[in-house]
DONU-660973 format. One record per residue (C-alpha): residue number from 1; x, y, z. Coordinates in Angstrom, 1 decimal. Example, Ala and Ser with C-alpha at 12.3 -4.5 7.8 and 13.67 -1.06 7.14 Angstrom:
<guvexs>
<resi:1 xx:12.3 yy:-4.5 zz:7.8>
<resi:2 xx:13.7 yy:-1.1 zz:7.1>
</guvexs>
This chain:
<guvexs>
<resi:1 xx:0.0 yy:0.0 zz:0.0>
<resi:2 xx:1.3 yy:3.5 zz:-0.9>
<resi:3 xx:1.2 yy:6.6 zz:1.3>
<resi:4 xx:-1.7 yy:7.9 zz:-0.9>
<resi:5 xx:-4.6 yy:5.6 zz:-0.3>
<resi:6 xx:-7.2 yy:7.9 zz:-1.8>
<resi:7 xx:-8.2 yy:7.2 zz:-5.4>
<resi:8 xx:-7.2 yy:9.8 zz:-7.9>
<resi:9 xx:-10.0 yy:12.4 zz:-8.2>
<resi:10 xx:-10.8 yy:14.5 zz:-11.2>
<resi:11 xx:-9.7 yy:18.1 zz:-10.7>
<resi:12 xx:-12.7 yy:20.5 zz:-10.2>
<resi:13 xx:-12.7 yy:23.2 zz:-12.8>
<resi:14 xx:-15.5 yy:25.4 zz:-11.3>
<resi:15 xx:-17.6 yy:27.5 zz:-13.6>
<resi:16 xx:-20.3 yy:30.0 zz:-12.7>
<resi:17 xx:-23.3 yy:30.7 zz:-14.9>
<resi:18 xx:-25.3 yy:33.9 zz:-14.6>
<resi:19 xx:-27.2 yy:36.3 zz:-16.7>
<resi:20 xx:-29.2 yy:39.5 zz:-16.8>
<resi:21 xx:-30.6 yy:42.2 zz:-19.0>
<resi:22 xx:-28.0 yy:44.5 zz:-20.6>
<resi:23 xx:-28.5 yy:48.3 zz:-20.9>
<resi:24 xx:-27.6 yy:48.1 zz:-24.6>
<resi:25 xx:-26.4 yy:45.5 zz:-27.1>
<resi:26 xx:-23.0 yy:47.0 zz:-27.5>
<resi:27 xx:-21.6 yy:46.6 zz:-24.0>
<resi:28 xx:-21.7 yy:44.5 zz:-20.8>
<resi:29 xx:-23.5 yy:46.8 zz:-18.4>
<resi:30 xx:-26.5 yy:45.3 zz:-16.6>
<resi:31 xx:-29.8 yy:47.2 zz:-16.3>
<resi:32 xx:-30.6 yy:45.9 zz:-12.8>
<resi:33 xx:-27.9 yy:44.2 zz:-10.7>
<resi:34 xx:-30.4 yy:43.2 zz:-8.0>
<resi:35 xx:-32.2 yy:41.0 zz:-10.6>
<resi:36 xx:-29.3 yy:39.1 zz:-12.0>
<resi:37 xx:-30.1 yy:35.4 zz:-12.6>
<resi:38 xx:-27.5 yy:33.4 zz:-10.6>
<resi:39 xx:-27.9 yy:30.1 zz:-12.4>
<resi:40 xx:-25.3 yy:28.1 zz:-10.5>
<resi:41 xx:-21.8 yy:26.8 zz:-10.1>
<resi:42 xx:-20.8 yy:23.7 zz:-12.0>
<resi:43 xx:-17.8 yy:21.3 zz:-11.6>
<resi:44 xx:-16.7 yy:21.5 zz:-15.3>
<resi:45 xx:-17.2 yy:23.4 zz:-18.5>
<resi:46 xx:-19.5 yy:20.9 zz:-20.2>
<resi:47 xx:-22.2 yy:21.0 zz:-17.4>
<resi:48 xx:-21.8 yy:24.9 zz:-17.2>
<resi:49 xx:-22.3 yy:25.1 zz:-21.0>
<resi:50 xx:-25.4 yy:23.0 zz:-20.9>
<resi:51 xx:-26.9 yy:25.2 zz:-18.2>
<resi:52 xx:-25.9 yy:28.4 zz:-20.1>
<resi:53 xx:-27.4 yy:27.0 zz:-23.3>
<resi:54 xx:-30.7 yy:26.1 zz:-21.6>
<resi:55 xx:-31.1 yy:29.6 zz:-20.1>
<resi:56 xx:-30.0 yy:31.4 zz:-23.3>
<resi:57 xx:-32.5 yy:29.4 zz:-25.4>
<resi:58 xx:-35.4 yy:30.3 zz:-22.9>
<resi:59 xx:-34.7 yy:34.0 zz:-23.2>
<resi:60 xx:-34.0 yy:34.2 zz:-27.0>
<resi:61 xx:-37.0 yy:36.6 zz:-27.5>
<resi:62 xx:-35.3 yy:39.2 zz:-25.3>
<resi:63 xx:-32.4 yy:40.6 zz:-27.2>
<resi:64 xx:-31.0 yy:42.4 zz:-24.1>
<resi:65 xx:-30.9 yy:39.2 zz:-22.0>
<resi:66 xx:-27.5 yy:37.6 zz:-21.9>
<resi:67 xx:-26.0 yy:34.7 zz:-20.0>
<resi:68 xx:-22.3 yy:34.2 zz:-19.3>
<resi:69 xx:-19.9 yy:31.5 zz:-18.1>
<resi:70 xx:-17.2 yy:32.6 zz:-15.7>
<resi:71 xx:-14.2 yy:30.3 zz:-15.4>
<resi:72 xx:-14.0 yy:30.5 zz:-11.6>
<resi:73 xx:-11.1 yy:28.0 zz:-11.5>
<resi:74 xx:-9.0 yy:30.6 zz:-13.4>
<resi:75 xx:-9.6 yy:33.1 zz:-10.7>
<resi:76 xx:-9.0 yy:30.7 zz:-7.9>
<resi:77 xx:-5.9 yy:29.1 zz:-9.4>
<resi:78 xx:-4.4 yy:30.9 zz:-12.5>
<resi:79 xx:-2.2 yy:27.8 zz:-13.2>
<resi:80 xx:-5.4 yy:25.8 zz:-13.9>
<resi:81 xx:-5.5 yy:27.3 zz:-17.4>
<resi:82 xx:-3.3 yy:24.4 zz:-18.4>
<resi:83 xx:-6.2 yy:22.0 zz:-17.6>
<resi:84 xx:-9.1 yy:24.1 zz:-18.9>
<resi:85 xx:-12.1 yy:22.9 zz:-20.9>
</guvexs>
């Protein structure tokens, strides 16, 4: 038995999905910060992308509504870029 008895775990690459209405289509300034839609935090890009896509498709009729994926793992550990997506 080795000193490391825990099984190898997949590295968490956390991603945060959120959205809101923009003031105009040219920038990224939200109309109302109190009403941002905090969708959730996901353990990998694929699950975050699925959540983003679902929300974006439901709001397709509102041109000012935008959803974003924030790569939280890049903020927490800048070296994690090597393992991204």
